[in-house]
C-alpha positions in Angstrom: -35.7 -72.2 -15.8 -32.9 -74.7 -15.7 -33.5 -75.2 -12.0 -37.2 -76.0 -12.7 -36.2 -78.7 -15.2 -33.7 -80.2 -12.8 -36.3 -80.3 -10.0 -38.8 -81.8 -12.4 -36.4 -84.5 -13.4 -35.5 -85.3 -9.8 -39.0 -85.1 -8.4 -40.7 -87.6 -10.6 -38.1 -89.0 -13.0 -40.4 -88.1 -15.8 -43.6 -89.4 -14.4 -45.0 -85.9 -13.6 -45.2 -83.0 -16.0 -43.5 -79.9 -14.7 -44.5 -76.4 -15.3 -42.0 -73.6 -15.3 -42.6 -70.0 -14.4 -45.4 -68.5 -16.6 -47.1 -71.8 -17.1 -44.8 -73.2 -19.7 -44.9 -77.0 -20.0 -41.4 -78.4 -20.3 -42.5 -82.0 -20.8 -41.4 -85.1 -19.1 -37.9 -86.7 -19.1 -38.9 -89.3 -21.6 -40.1 -86.6 -24.0 -36.7 -84.9 -23.6 -34.8 -88.1 -24.2 -36.9 -88.8 -27.3 -36.3 -85.3 -28.7 -32.6 -85.5 -28.1 -32.4 -88.9 -29.6 -34.3 -87.7 -32.7 -31.9 -84.8 -33.2 -28.9 -87.0 -32.7 -30.2 -89.6 -35.2 -30.7 -86.9 -37.9 -27.2 -85.6 -37.2 -25.8 -89.2 -37.6 -27.6 -89.7 -40.9 -26.3 -86.3 -42.2 -22.7 -87.0 -41.2 -22.9 -90.5 -42.8 -24.2 -89.0 -46.0 -21.5 -86.4 -46.1 -18.8 -89.0 -45.5 -20.2 -91.3 -48.3 -20.3 -88.3 -50.7 -16.7 -87.4 -49.9 -15.6 -91.0 -50.3 -17.3 -91.5 -53.6 -15.8 -88.2 -54.9 -12.3 -89.3 -53.9 -12.9 -92.7 -55.6 -14.0 -91.0 -58.8 -10.8 -88.8 -58.8 -8.7 -91.8 -58.1 -10.3 -93.8 -61.0 -9.7 -90.8 -63.3 -6.0 -91.0 -62.7 -5.6 -94.7 -63.2 -4.1 -94.4 -66.7 -2.0 -91.4 -65.8 -0.3 -93.5 -63.0 0.8 -96.1 -65.6 2.8 -93.6 -67.7 6.3 -93.0 -66.5 9.4 -91.1 -67.5 12.9 -92.5 -67.0 15.8 -90.2 -67.1 19.5 -90.8 -67.4 21.9 -88.7 -65.3 23.0 -85.3 -66.5 26.2 -85.6 -68.4 29.1 -83.3 -68.7 29.5 -84.4 -72.2 28.7 -81.8 -74.7 25.7 -82.4 -77.0 26.4 -79.1 -78.7 28.6 -76.1 -78.0 27.9 -74.7 -74.5 25.2 -77.3 -73.7 24.8 -80.5 -71.8 22.0 -83.0 -71.6 20.5 -86.3 -70.5 18.5 -89.1 -72.0 14.7 -89.2 -71.3 12.5 -92.2 -72.0 8.7 -92.0 -71.7 6.9 -95.4 -71.2 3.2 -96.1 -71.5 2.4 -99.2 -69.4 -1.4 -98.6 -69.7 -3.8 -100.4 -72.0 -4.8 -97.2 -73.8 -2.8 -94.8 -76.0 -1.6 -91.4 -74.8 -1.3 -88.3 -76.9 0.6 -85.0 -77.1 3.5 -86.3 -75.0 5.8 -83.5 -73.8 8.7 -84.0 -71.3 11.6 -82.0 -70.0 13.6 -81.2 -66.9 13.1 -79.1 -63.8 15.6 -77.8 -61.3 14.9 -77.1 -57.6 13.6 -73.6 -56.9 14.8 -71.3 -54.1 12.3 -72.8 -51.8 13.4 -76.4 -52.5 10.3 -77.3 -54.5 10.8 -78.4 -58.1 9.2 -75.5 -59.8 11.8 -73.9 -62.1 11.7 -75.3 -65.6 15.2 -75.7 -67.1 15.8 -73.8 -70.2 16.3 -76.3 -72.9 14.7 -78.4 -75.6 13.5 -81.9 -75.8 14.5 -83.9 -78.9 12.6 -87.1 -79.5 14.0 -89.7 -81.8 10.7 -90.3 -83.5 8.3 -87.6 -84.8 5.0 -89.0 -83.5 4.2 -87.9 -80.0 1.5 -90.5 -79.6 2.3 -93.6 -77.6 0.3 -96.8 -77.9 -0.1 -99.3 -75.1 3.2 -100.7 -74.0 5.2 -98.3 -76.2 8.0 -96.0 -75.3 9.4 -92.7 -76.6 13.1 -92.0 -76.2 14.8 -88.8 -76.6 17.4 -86.3 -75.3 16.9 -83.1 -73.3 19.4 -80.5 -74.3 20.2 -77.9 -71.7 20.9 -74.5 -73.3 22.9 -72.9 -70.5 25.6 -75.3 -69.3 25.4 -75.5 -65.6 26.0 -78.2 -63.0 22.7 -79.7 -61.6 22.8 -82.2 -58.8 20.1 -84.4 -60.2 17.9 -84.8 -63.2 14.3 -84.1 -62.2 11.9 -84.8 -65.1 8.4 -83.6 -65.9 6.0 -85.2 -68.2 2.7 -83.9 -69.7 0.3 -85.8 -71.9 -3.3 -86.3 -72.8 -4.9 -89.6 -71.8 -7.2 -91.7 -74.0 -10.3 -89.7 -72.8 -8.6 -86.3 -73.5 -7.7 -85.2 -70.0 -4.3 -83.5 -69.7 -2.0 -84.9 -66.9 1.3 -83.7 -65.5 3.8 -85.7 -63.5 7.0 -84.4 -61.8 9.7 -87.0 -61.1 7.2 -89.8 -61.5 5.2 -88.5 -58.6 1.4 -88.6 -58.4 -0.3 -87.4 -61.5 -2.0 -84.0 -61.3 -4.8 -83.0 -63.7 -3.9 -79.9 -65.8 -6.9 -77.6 -66.3 
């Protein structure tokens, strides 16, 4: 069958119609070129649509996180000074650089896990100097994180969790990219 198509193509370069075994008409070379071109054009349109859908979805996710990127947490170094008996701590300040308020602000510290990722939450308690955990635009919330079990940690790695103005919950670790909390 393939040999018949090849012979047809070579014999008349599409001018003659070739018949294979059993009387099947394979068409001319221009017919084949048109058919292949049609299939390729539909594939190109499909790939273009999939790419555009993916790009718009990524843009929407990026737009969602705009406010969350503008909320940061600044930590002081872990001190050996005692805040209370058998405890140490550091200062933590949460700043809202966005143009909208954030709500239910929570912050704390994380220590590196066994695999090197920052996944182990330190036992301790965050003490903010003000009672309201709502931050308006340009406001900051300062406090101290008290570590219950006094240990030596090489660095202060902070986490921050809050609700944005629309009500989506976000989490940031060490001022990294915000992740949506479901």
